[in-house]
C-alpha positions as CSV (number, residue, x, y, z in Angstrom):
1,M,89.6,4.5,-32.8
2,G,86.9,5.3,-30.7
3,Q,84.5,8.0,-29.7
4,T,86.1,11.1,-27.6
5,P,83.7,10.2,-24.5
6,T,82.1,12.0,-22.5
7,I,83.4,13.6,-19.0
8,S,82.4,14.3,-15.7
9,A,84.6,16.8,-13.7
10,A,85.0,16.0,-10.0
11,I,86.9,17.8,-6.9
12,C,87.5,16.6,-3.5
13,T,87.6,18.3,-0.7
14,H,87.2,18.6,3.3
15,A,88.6,21.6,4.7
16,T,86.4,25.1,5.1
17,D,89.4,27.0,4.4
18,R,89.9,26.3,1.3
19,L,86.6,27.5,0.2
20,E,87.8,30.1,-1.6
21,D,90.3,28.0,-3.8
22,L,87.8,25.2,-4.4
23,A,85.8,28.5,-5.9
24,S,88.8,29.2,-8.4
25,G,88.8,25.6,-9.5
26,L,85.3,25.9,-9.9
27,A,85.2,28.9,-12.1
28,G,88.0,27.5,-14.2
29,V,86.2,24.0,-14.7
30,A,82.9,26.2,-15.6
31,A,84.9,28.2,-18.3
32,Q,86.4,25.3,-20.3
33,S,86.4,25.0,-23.8
34,R,84.8,21.7,-23.7
35,P,82.3,21.7,-21.1
36,P,82.4,19.0,-18.9
37,T,79.0,17.0,-18.6
38,E,78.4,17.7,-14.6
39,V,80.8,19.1,-11.8
40,I,80.5,16.7,-8.7
41,V,82.4,17.8,-5.6
42,V,82.8,15.4,-3.0
43,V,83.2,16.8,0.5
44,D,84.3,14.1,3.1
45,R,83.3,14.2,6.7
46,N,82.5,18.1,6.8
47,P,78.8,18.6,6.6
48,E,79.0,22.6,7.2
49,L,81.1,23.0,3.8
50,L,78.4,20.4,2.0
51,E,76.1,22.5,2.9
52,L,77.8,25.7,1.5
53,V,79.2,24.1,-1.4
54,A,75.2,23.4,-2.3
55,S,74.2,26.6,-1.7
56,R,76.9,28.5,-3.1
57,W,76.7,26.7,-6.2
58,P,73.7,25.0,-6.8
59,W,74.7,24.2,-10.8
60,V,77.3,21.4,-9.3
61,R,76.4,18.4,-7.7
62,A,77.7,18.7,-4.0
63,V,77.9,15.0,-2.4
64,A,79.2,13.9,0.8
65,N,81.6,10.6,1.0
66,T,79.4,7.7,1.3
67,D,82.9,5.4,1.3
68,H,85.2,5.7,4.1
69,G,86.7,8.6,5.0
70,G,89.7,9.9,3.6
71,L,90.9,10.8,-0.5
72,A,90.0,7.5,-2.0
73,G,86.8,7.3,-0.5
74,A,86.0,10.5,-2.0
75,R,87.4,9.7,-5.4
76,N,85.4,6.4,-5.0
77,T,82.1,8.3,-4.0
78,A,82.6,10.3,-7.2
79,L,83.2,7.2,-9.7
80,A,80.2,6.0,-8.2
81,T,78.1,9.1,-8.6
82,A,79.3,10.4,-12.0
83,T,77.4,9.8,-15.5
84,G,80.4,10.7,-18.0
85,D,82.5,8.1,-19.1
86,V,85.5,9.5,-18.2
87,V,85.9,11.2,-15.0
88,A,88.4,13.6,-14.5
89,F,89.7,14.9,-11.0
90,L,90.8,18.5,-10.1
91,D,92.1,19.3,-6.9
92,D,90.6,21.0,-4.5
93,D,93.4,23.9,-4.5
94,A,94.3,23.5,-8.3
95,E,92.9,25.7,-11.2
96,P,93.1,24.6,-14.7
97,A,93.7,26.0,-17.7
98,P,90.8,26.8,-20.2
99,D,91.7,24.1,-22.2
100,W,92.2,21.3,-19.4
101,L,89.5,18.8,-20.3
102,E,89.8,19.7,-24.3
103,H,93.7,18.2,-24.0
104,L,92.7,15.3,-21.4
105,A,90.0,14.0,-24.0
106,A,91.7,14.0,-26.9
107,P,93.7,10.3,-26.0
108,Y,90.6,8.6,-25.5
109,A,90.0,8.5,-28.9
110,D,92.1,5.4,-28.1
111,P,90.2,2.7,-26.7
112,D,93.0,1.0,-24.6
113,V,94.0,4.4,-23.5
114,Q,92.7,4.1,-19.5
115,L,94.0,6.9,-17.7
116,V,94.7,10.4,-18.8
117,G,96.8,12.9,-16.6
118,G,98.0,16.6,-16.9
119,W,100.0,18.7,-16.4
120,V,100.7,20.2,-12.2
121,E,102.0,23.9,-12.0
122,P,103.4,25.5,-8.8
123,R,101.6,28.8,-8.0
124,F,103.6,29.8,-5.2
125,D,102.3,31.9,-2.8
126,D,105.7,33.7,-1.7
127,E,108.9,32.7,-3.9
128,R,110.3,29.1,-4.9
129,P,112.1,27.8,-2.1
130,A,115.8,28.2,-2.6
131,H,115.8,24.0,-1.7
132,L,113.4,23.2,-3.3
133,P,114.3,22.8,-7.6
134,P,112.3,21.8,-10.2
135,E,113.0,18.3,-9.8
136,L,111.6,18.0,-6.7
137,D,108.5,19.3,-7.3
138,W,106.2,16.0,-6.7
139,V,107.3,16.8,-2.9
140,I,104.8,19.7,-3.5
141,G,102.2,17.6,-5.6
142,C,103.2,18.8,-8.9
143,S,104.6,17.9,-11.5
144,H,108.5,17.8,-11.2
145,R,111.1,17.9,-14.0
146,G,112.2,14.7,-15.4
147,R,108.6,14.2,-16.4
148,P,107.9,14.0,-20.0
149,T,107.2,17.3,-21.5
150,R,105.1,15.4,-25.1
151,R,102.3,13.5,-25.1
152,A,103.7,9.8,-23.8
153,D,103.0,6.5,-22.0
154,V,103.5,6.4,-18.3
155,R,103.6,4.5,-15.1
156,N,101.5,6.5,-13.3
157,V,99.7,9.9,-13.2
158,T,99.6,12.7,-11.3
159,G,96.5,13.1,-9.1
160,A,96.1,16.9,-8.9
161,S,95.0,16.3,-13.0
162,M,94.3,12.9,-13.4
163,S,91.2,11.2,-15.3
164,L,90.3,7.9,-15.7
165,R,87.5,5.9,-17.4
166,R,84.8,5.3,-15.1
167,G,83.9,1.6,-15.9
168,L,87.3,1.0,-14.2
169,L,85.2,0.9,-10.9
170,D,84.0,-2.3,-11.7
171,Q,86.9,-4.0,-13.5
172,V,89.5,-3.5,-10.9
173,G,87.6,-1.8,-8.0
174,G,88.5,1.3,-6.3
175,F,90.7,3.4,-5.2
176,E,92.8,1.9,-2.2
177,E,92.2,3.6,1.6
178,A,95.9,2.1,2.5
179,V,97.9,4.3,0.6
180,S,95.3,6.9,1.2
181,R,95.7,10.4,2.8
182,K,93.1,10.1,5.7
183,D,93.2,12.5,8.8
184,H,97.5,13.0,10.2
185,V,98.2,9.7,8.7
186,P,101.5,10.1,6.7
187,V,100.7,8.2,3.3
188,G,99.8,8.8,-0.1
189,C,100.5,7.1,-3.6
190,D,96.7,6.2,-4.3
191,D,96.2,7.2,-7.3
192,T,100.1,5.6,-8.5
193,E,98.8,2.2,-6.9
194,F,95.6,2.7,-9.6
195,C,97.3,3.2,-12.6
196,I,99.9,0.0,-11.7
197,R,96.7,-2.3,-10.6
198,V,94.7,-0.8,-14.3
199,T,98.2,-2.0,-16.2
200,Q,98.5,-5.2,-14.4
201,R,94.6,-6.1,-14.3
202,V,93.7,-4.8,-18.3
203,P,94.9,-6.5,-21.0
204,H,96.4,-3.5,-23.5
205,S,96.1,-0.6,-21.1
206,R,97.9,2.1,-22.0
207,I,98.2,5.1,-19.2
208,V,99.1,8.4,-20.9
209,T,100.2,11.9,-19.9
210,E,99.0,14.9,-21.7
211,P,101.3,17.9,-20.6
212,A,99.0,20.5,-22.4
213,A,96.5,19.5,-20.0
214,V,98.3,22.3,-17.7
215,V,96.9,22.7,-14.0
216,H,97.5,25.7,-11.8
217,H,98.5,23.9,-7.9
218,R,98.7,26.5,-5.0
219,V,101.6,26.3,-2.8
220,P,101.1,27.5,0.6
221,S,104.1,28.8,2.2
222,Q,104.3,26.4,5.1
223,R,105.1,24.0,2.7
224,G,108.4,25.2,1.7
225,S,110.3,24.9,5.1
226,W,112.7,22.0,5.2
227,R,110.4,20.5,8.1
228,Y,107.4,19.8,4.9
229,L,110.1,18.7,3.0
230,R,111.4,15.9,5.1
231,Q,107.9,15.5,6.3
232,R,106.7,15.0,2.7
233,A,109.9,12.3,1.4
234,Y,109.6,10.1,4.4
235,S,106.0,10.1,3.7
236,E,106.5,9.3,0.0
237,G,109.3,6.6,0.6
238,R,106.6,4.8,3.3
239,S,103.7,5.1,0.7
240,K,105.9,3.5,-2.2
241,A,106.4,1.0,0.4
242,V,102.6,0.5,0.7
243,V,102.5,0.1,-2.5
244,A,105.2,-2.1,-3.0
245,A,103.1,-4.4,-0.8
246,L,100.0,-4.2,-2.6
247,V,101.1,-4.3,-6.4
248,G,104.8,-5.9,-6.2
249,A,108.2,-4.1,-5.5
250,Q,108.8,-4.1,-9.5
251,D,106.4,-2.1,-10.2
252,A,106.1,0.2,-7.5
253,I,109.2,1.5,-7.9
254,S,110.5,1.7,-11.3
255,D,110.1,4.8,-12.1
256,E,112.1,6.2,-9.2
257,K,114.9,3.9,-9.6
258,A,115.4,5.9,-13.1
259,Y,114.6,9.2,-11.5
260,V,117.0,8.3,-8.8
261,R,119.8,7.2,-11.2
262,R,119.2,9.8,-14.0
263,V,117.8,13.3,-12.8
264,L,118.9,13.3,-9.3
265,P,122.1,13.0,-10.3
266,L,121.6,15.8,-12.8
267,A,119.9,18.1,-10.2
268,F,122.6,17.8,-7.8
269,A,125.3,18.6,-10.3
270,R,124.0,21.7,-11.7
271,E,123.3,23.0,-8.0
272,L,126.4,22.8,-6.7
273,R,127.7,24.2,-10.5
274,H,125.7,27.3,-9.8
275,G,126.6,27.8,-6.3
276,R,123.2,26.9,-5.4
277,L,124.1,25.1,-2.0
278,R,120.3,25.6,-0.7
279,G,119.1,23.6,-4.1
280,A,122.1,21.0,-3.6
281,A,120.9,20.1,0.0
282,G,117.4,19.7,-0.7
283,V,118.2,17.0,-3.6
284,L,120.2,15.2,-0.9
285,V,117.6,15.5,2.4
286,A,114.7,14.5,0.1
287,L,116.3,11.3,-1.3
288,T,117.6,10.5,2.1
289,W,114.8,10.8,3.6
290,A,112.3,9.4,0.8
291,G,114.8,6.0,1.3
292,W,114.5,6.2,4.9
293,G,110.7,5.7,5.4
294,Y,111.0,3.5,2.7
295,A,113.3,1.3,4.0
296,R,111.1,1.1,7.2
297,G,108.4,0.4,5.5
298,R,109.7,-2.8,3.7
299,R,111.0,-4.2,6.5
300,S,107.7,-5.5,7.4
301,P,105.3,-4.9,4.5
302,R,102.5,-5.8,6.1
303,Q,102.2,-4.2,8.9
304,A,103.0,-1.1,7.5
305,V,100.0,-1.9,4.9
306,A,97.8,-2.3,8.3
307,R,99.2,0.7,9.9
308,S,98.5,2.8,7.1
309,G,94.7,1.3,6.0
310,D,93.6,-1.8,7.9
311,V,93.5,-3.4,4.6
312,A,95.7,-6.7,3.9
313,P,97.6,-6.6,0.6
314,R,96.5,-7.3,-2.2
315,A,96.6,-11.1,-3.4
316,A,99.4,-12.5,-6.2
317,P,101.7,-8.8,-6.1
318,R,104.5,-9.4,-8.6
319,S,107.6,-9.2,-6.4
Protein backbone atom coordinates (compact mmCIF):
# COMPACT_ATOMS: atom_id res chain seq x y z
CA MET A 1 0.00 0.00 0.00
CA GLY A 2 1.22 3.50 -0.86
CA GLN A 3 1.15 6.77 1.02
CA THR A 4 -2.01 8.86 1.22
CA PRO A 5 -1.56 11.56 -1.45
CA THR A 6 -1.80 15.32 -1.25
CA ILE A 7 -5.12 16.70 -2.52
CA SER A 8 -6.03 19.85 -4.41
CA ALA A 9 -9.71 20.86 -4.24
CA ALA A 10 -11.22 22.33 -7.41
CA ILE A 11 -14.56 23.97 -8.21
CA CYS A 12 -15.58 24.79 -11.78
CA THR A 13 -18.09 27.62 -12.16
CA HIS A 14 -19.47 29.92 -14.83
CA ALA A 15 -22.60 31.74 -13.58
CA THR A 16 -22.56 34.87 -11.44
CA ASP A 17 -25.99 33.99 -10.05
CA ARG A 18 -24.42 30.97 -8.33
CA LEU A 19 -22.01 33.11 -6.32
CA GLU A 20 -23.67 32.42 -2.96
CA ASP A 21 -23.80 28.69 -3.71
CA LEU A 22 -20.10 28.90 -4.48
CA ALA A 23 -19.58 30.69 -1.16
CA SER A 24 -21.21 27.82 0.70
CA GLY A 25 -19.07 25.28 -1.12
CA LEU A 26 -15.85 27.18 -0.40
CA ALA A 27 -16.78 27.54 3.26
CA GLY A 28 -17.26 23.79 3.41
CA VAL A 29 -13.89 23.15 1.75
CA ALA A 30 -12.18 25.54 4.18
CA ALA A 31 -13.64 23.63 7.14
CA GLN A 32 -12.41 20.19 6.09
CA SER A 33 -10.98 17.86 8.73
CA ARG A 34 -8.28 17.04 6.16
CA PRO A 35 -7.41 20.43 4.61
CA PRO A 36 -6.56 20.43 0.91
CA THR A 37 -3.13 21.46 -0.33
CA GLU A 38 -4.80 24.25 -2.30
CA VAL A 39 -8.22 25.36 -3.51
CA ILE A 40 -8.69 26.18 -7.20
CA VAL A 41 -11.73 27.89 -8.71
CA VAL A 42 -11.88 27.66 -12.50
CA VAL A 43 -14.17 30.27 -14.07
CA ASP A 44 -15.51 29.51 -17.53
CA ARG A 45 -15.85 32.48 -19.91
CA ASN A 46 -16.98 35.02 -17.31
CA PRO A 47 -14.31 37.68 -16.61
CA GLU A 48 -16.60 39.55 -14.20
CA LEU A 49 -17.09 36.43 -12.09
CA LEU A 50 -13.35 35.67 -12.18
CA GLU A 51 -12.64 39.12 -10.76
CA LEU A 52 -15.32 38.67 -8.07
CA VAL A 53 -13.91 35.32 -6.97
CA ALA A 54 -10.35 36.60 -6.86
CA SER A 55 -11.28 39.64 -4.76
CA ARG A 56 -13.73 37.92 -2.39
CA TRP A 57 -11.59 34.83 -1.69
CA PRO A 58 -7.91 35.83 -1.99
CA TRP A 59 -6.88 32.50 -0.45
CA VAL A 60 -8.09 30.51 -3.48
CA ARG A 61 -6.39 30.22 -6.87
CA ALA A 62 -8.93 31.82 -9.21
CA VAL A 63 -8.10 30.99 -12.84
CA ALA A 64 -9.85 31.31 -16.17
CA ASN A 65 -10.68 28.26 -18.26
CA THR A 66 -7.69 28.08 -20.61
CA ASP A 67 -9.09 25.09 -22.52
CA HIS A 68 -12.09 25.21 -24.83
CA GLY A 69 -15.20 26.46 -23.07
CA GLY A 70 -17.45 24.14 -21.09
CA LEU A 71 -17.19 21.85 -18.09
CA ALA A 72 -14.66 19.45 -19.61
CA GLY A 73 -12.34 22.32 -20.47
CA ALA A 74 -12.69 23.76 -16.97
CA ARG A 75 -11.85 20.40 -15.42
CA ASN A 76 -8.84 20.04 -17.69
CA THR A 77 -7.69 23.52 -16.68
CA ALA A 78 -7.95 22.52 -13.02
CA LEU A 79 -5.88 19.39 -13.64
CA ALA A 80 -3.23 21.39 -15.49
CA THR A 81 -3.14 24.03 -12.72
CA ALA A 82 -3.16 21.80 -9.64
CA THR A 83 -0.08 20.75 -7.70
CA GLY A 84 -1.62 18.01 -5.52
CA ASP A 85 -1.23 14.33 -6.31
CA VAL A 86 -5.02 14.08 -6.46
CA VAL A 87 -7.59 16.65 -7.60
CA ALA A 88 -10.99 16.55 -5.91
CA PHE A 89 -13.82 18.21 -7.86
CA LEU A 90 -16.86 19.78 -6.22
CA ASP A 91 -19.81 21.26 -8.10
CA ASP A 92 -20.34 24.99 -7.66
CA ASP A 93 -23.79 24.37 -6.16
CA ALA A 94 -22.71 21.68 -3.69
CA GLU A 95 -21.48 21.84 -0.10
CA PRO A 96 -19.21 19.13 1.32
CA ALA A 97 -19.53 17.48 4.70
CA PRO A 98 -16.58 18.33 7.02
CA ASP A 99 -14.92 14.94 6.45
CA TRP A 100 -15.45 14.82 2.68
CA LEU A 101 -11.78 15.00 1.68
CA GLU A 102 -10.71 12.71 4.51
CA HIS A 103 -12.94 9.93 3.17
CA LEU A 104 -12.05 10.59 -0.48
CA ALA A 105 -8.33 10.34 0.31
CA ALA A 106 -8.38 7.01 2.15
CA PRO A 107 -8.78 4.60 -0.81
CA TYR A 108 -5.73 6.11 -2.55
CA ALA A 109 -3.51 4.17 -0.15
CA ASP A 110 -3.93 1.47 -2.81
CA PRO A 111 -1.76 2.59 -5.76
CA ASP A 112 -4.14 0.88 -8.21
CA VAL A 113 -6.98 3.24 -7.23
CA GLN A 114 -7.16 5.96 -9.88
CA LEU A 115 -10.45 7.69 -9.10
CA VAL A 116 -12.59 7.96 -5.97
CA GLY A 117 -16.11 9.35 -5.86
CA GLY A 118 -18.41 10.19 -2.98
CA TRP A 119 -22.13 10.28 -2.26
CA VAL A 120 -24.10 13.26 -3.62
CA GLU A 121 -27.14 13.97 -1.48
CA PRO A 122 -29.90 16.24 -2.86
CA ARG A 123 -30.85 19.37 -0.94
CA PHE A 124 -34.16 20.54 -2.38
CA ASP A 125 -35.14 24.21 -2.27
CA ASP A 126 -38.72 22.92 -2.05
CA GLU A 127 -40.10 19.50 -1.23
CA ARG A 128 -38.98 16.48 -3.24
CA PRO A 129 -41.20 16.28 -6.36
CA ALA A 130 -43.71 13.44 -6.19
CA HIS A 131 -42.64 12.18 -9.62
CA LEU A 132 -38.99 11.87 -8.60
CA PRO A 133 -38.40 8.78 -6.43
CA PRO A 134 -34.82 8.34 -5.12
CA GLU A 135 -34.02 5.90 -7.94
CA LEU A 136 -34.20 8.89 -10.31
CA ASP A 137 -31.86 11.20 -8.39
CA TRP A 138 -29.37 10.98 -11.28
CA VAL A 139 -31.80 13.34 -13.05
CA ILE A 140 -30.78 16.09 -10.61
CA GLY A 141 -27.08 15.21 -10.60
CA CYS A 142 -27.14 13.22 -7.35
CA SER A 143 -26.45 9.65 -6.24
CA HIS A 144 -29.51 7.51 -6.89
CA ARG A 145 -30.89 4.57 -4.97
CA GLY A 146 -29.29 1.48 -6.47
CA ARG A 147 -25.72 2.81 -6.18
CA PRO A 148 -23.47 1.04 -3.64
CA THR A 149 -23.93 2.28 -0.06
CA ARG A 150 -20.55 0.92 1.06
CA ARG A 151 -17.09 1.38 -0.42
CA ALA A 152 -16.95 -0.60 -3.66
CA ASP A 153 -15.37 -0.73 -7.09
CA VAL A 154 -17.61 0.86 -9.74
CA ARG A 155 -17.55 1.69 -13.43
CA ASN A 156 -17.75 5.44 -12.89
CA VAL A 157 -18.12 8.06 -10.20
CA THR A 158 -20.47 11.06 -10.00
CA GLY A 159 -18.95 14.35 -11.16
CA ALA A 160 -20.36 16.47 -8.32
CA SER A 161 -18.07 14.63 -5.87
CA MET A 162 -15.20 13.18 -7.85
CA SER A 163 -11.45 12.88 -7.33
CA LEU A 164 -8.69 11.51 -9.52
CA ARG A 165 -4.93 11.18 -9.70
CA ARG A 166 -3.57 14.24 -11.49
CA GLY A 167 -1.14 12.11 -13.47
CA LEU A 168 -4.04 10.63 -15.44
CA LEU A 169 -4.05 13.78 -17.55
CA ASP A 170 -0.73 12.67 -19.05
CA GLN A 171 -1.63 8.97 -19.16
CA VAL A 172 -5.04 9.04 -20.83
CA GLY A 173 -5.69 12.67 -21.75
CA GLY A 174 -8.26 15.03 -20.32
CA PHE A 175 -12.02 15.13 -20.11
CA GLU A 176 -13.81 14.77 -23.44
CA GLU A 177 -15.55 17.83 -24.85
CA ALA A 178 -17.94 15.75 -26.96
CA VAL A 179 -19.80 14.71 -23.81
CA SER A 180 -19.37 17.89 -21.81
CA ARG A 181 -21.94 20.50 -20.82
CA LYS A 182 -21.33 23.67 -22.82
CA ASP A 183 -23.77 26.48 -23.49
CA HIS A 184 -27.08 24.86 -24.44
CA VAL A 185 -25.75 21.58 -25.89
CA PRO A 186 -27.83 18.87 -24.15
CA VAL A 187 -25.06 16.39 -23.32
CA GLY A 188 -23.09 15.33 -20.29
CA CYS A 189 -21.31 12.18 -19.06
CA ASP A 190 -17.74 13.42 -19.49
CA ASP A 191 -17.04 11.91 -16.07
CA THR A 192 -18.43 8.52 -17.18
CA GLU A 193 -16.43 8.53 -20.41
CA PHE A 194 -13.26 9.48 -18.56
CA CYS A 195 -13.67 6.68 -16.02
CA ILE A 196 -14.23 4.09 -18.75
CA ARG A 197 -11.19 5.33 -20.66
CA VAL A 198 -9.05 4.97 -17.54
CA THR A 199 -10.06 1.35 -17.00
CA GLN A 200 -9.50 0.58 -20.67
CA ARG A 201 -6.02 2.13 -20.84
CA VAL A 202 -4.47 1.91 -17.36
CA PRO A 203 -3.63 -1.69 -16.35
CA HIS A 204 -5.02 -2.91 -13.01
CA SER A 205 -6.79 0.42 -12.45
CA ARG A 206 -9.56 0.63 -9.87
CA ILE A 207 -12.37 3.18 -9.65
CA VAL A 208 -13.90 3.35 -6.20
CA THR A 209 -17.01 4.86 -4.69
CA GLU A 210 -16.79 5.89 -1.04
CA PRO A 211 -20.32 6.77 0.12
CA ALA A 212 -18.97 8.14 3.41
CA ALA A 213 -17.60 11.12 1.41
CA VAL A 214 -20.80 13.16 1.32
CA VAL A 215 -21.65 16.40 -0.43
CA HIS A 216 -25.04 18.15 -0.37
CA HIS A 217 -26.15 19.25 -3.81
CA ARG A 218 -28.62 22.11 -4.11
CA VAL A 219 -31.69 21.33 -6.25
CA PRO A 220 -33.58 24.50 -7.28
CA SER A 221 -37.32 24.36 -7.78
CA GLN A 222 -37.14 24.54 -11.59
CA ARG A 223 -35.46 21.14 -11.66
CA GLY A 224 -38.56 19.62 -10.11
CA SER A 225 -40.74 19.96 -13.21
CA TRP A 226 -41.92 17.25 -15.59
CA ARG A 227 -40.32 19.20 -18.41
CA TYR A 228 -36.91 19.08 -16.71
CA LEU A 229 -37.30 15.33 -16.14
CA ARG A 230 -38.01 14.73 -19.83
CA GLN A 231 -35.18 16.96 -21.02
CA ARG A 232 -32.64 15.57 -18.60
CA ALA A 233 -33.56 11.95 -19.33
CA TYR A 234 -33.37 12.51 -23.08
CA SER A 235 -30.01 14.25 -22.65
CA GLU A 236 -28.71 11.32 -20.61
CA GLY A 237 -29.70 8.87 -23.30
CA ARG A 238 -28.14 10.92 -26.06
CA SER A 239 -24.98 11.42 -23.99
CA LYS A 240 -24.61 7.68 -23.45
CA ALA A 241 -24.89 7.21 -27.23
CA VAL A 242 -21.95 9.59 -27.67
CA VAL A 243 -20.00 7.74 -24.97
CA ALA A 244 -20.72 4.48 -26.79
CA ALA A 245 -19.28 5.97 -29.99
CA LEU A 246 -16.14 6.98 -28.11
CA VAL A 247 -15.39 3.96 -25.91
CA GLY A 248 -17.70 1.20 -27.12
CA ALA A 249 -21.30 0.32 -26.32
CA GLN A 250 -20.43 -2.61 -24.06
CA ASP A 251 -18.77 -0.38 -21.47
CA ALA A 252 -20.93 2.68 -22.11
CA ILE A 253 -24.21 1.08 -21.00
CA SER A 254 -23.16 -1.88 -18.83
CA ASP A 255 -24.36 -0.23 -15.61
CA GLU A 256 -27.48 1.13 -17.27
CA LYS A 257 -28.58 -2.36 -18.35
CA ALA A 258 -28.41 -3.60 -14.76
CA TYR A 259 -30.18 -0.45 -13.55
CA VAL A 260 -33.07 -0.91 -16.01
CA ARG A 261 -33.42 -4.60 -15.24
CA ARG A 262 -33.13 -4.52 -11.45
CA VAL A 263 -33.56 -1.06 -9.96
CA LEU A 264 -36.33 0.57 -11.99
CA PRO A 265 -38.81 -2.36 -11.86
CA LEU A 266 -38.58 -2.43 -8.07
CA ALA A 267 -39.07 1.33 -7.90
CA PHE A 268 -42.07 1.21 -10.23
CA ALA A 269 -43.69 -1.63 -8.28
CA ARG A 270 -43.13 0.09 -4.94
CA GLU A 271 -44.61 3.38 -6.13
CA LEU A 272 -47.69 1.59 -7.43
CA ARG A 273 -48.04 -0.50 -4.28
CA HIS A 274 -48.12 2.64 -2.14
CA GLY A 275 -50.49 4.46 -4.44
CA ARG A 276 -47.86 6.97 -5.60
CA LEU A 277 -48.96 7.17 -9.21
CA ARG A 278 -46.85 10.24 -9.97
CA GLY A 279 -43.76 8.38 -8.79
CA ALA A 280 -44.57 5.38 -10.98
CA ALA A 281 -45.21 7.69 -13.93
CA GLY A 282 -41.88 9.43 -13.34
CA VAL A 283 -40.06 6.11 -13.64
CA LEU A 284 -41.77 5.36 -16.96
CA VAL A 285 -41.17 8.85 -18.34
CA ALA A 286 -37.47 8.78 -17.41
CA LEU A 287 -36.99 5.34 -18.97
CA THR A 288 -38.87 6.26 -22.15
CA TRP A 289 -37.12 9.55 -22.80
CA ALA A 290 -33.66 8.20 -21.96
CA GLY A 291 -34.26 5.27 -24.28
CA TRP A 292 -35.41 7.58 -27.04
CA GLY A 293 -32.34 9.79 -26.65
CA TYR A 294 -30.03 6.79 -26.77
CA ALA A 295 -31.75 5.30 -29.82
CA ARG A 296 -31.54 8.56 -31.74
CA GLY A 297 -27.90 9.03 -30.85
CA ARG A 298 -26.96 5.46 -31.77
CA ARG A 299 -28.70 5.75 -35.14
CA SER A 300 -25.72 7.78 -36.32
CA PRO A 301 -22.99 7.70 -33.66
CA ARG A 302 -20.44 9.74 -35.60
CA GLN A 303 -23.00 12.48 -36.17
CA ALA A 304 -23.92 12.33 -32.48
CA VAL A 305 -20.29 12.97 -31.54
CA ALA A 306 -19.86 15.73 -34.10
CA ARG A 307 -23.05 17.53 -33.11
CA SER A 308 -22.14 17.32 -29.45
CA GLY A 309 -18.60 18.64 -29.67
CA ASP A 310 -17.24 18.47 -33.20
CA VAL A 311 -14.84 15.75 -32.06
CA ALA A 312 -14.19 12.49 -33.89
CA PRO A 313 -14.66 9.20 -32.01
CA ARG A 314 -11.58 7.81 -30.29
CA ALA A 315 -9.73 5.06 -32.09
CA ALA A 316 -10.56 1.39 -31.66
CA PRO A 317 -13.60 1.53 -29.35
CA ARG A 318 -14.89 -1.76 -28.05
CA SER A 319 -18.35 -2.61 -29.37
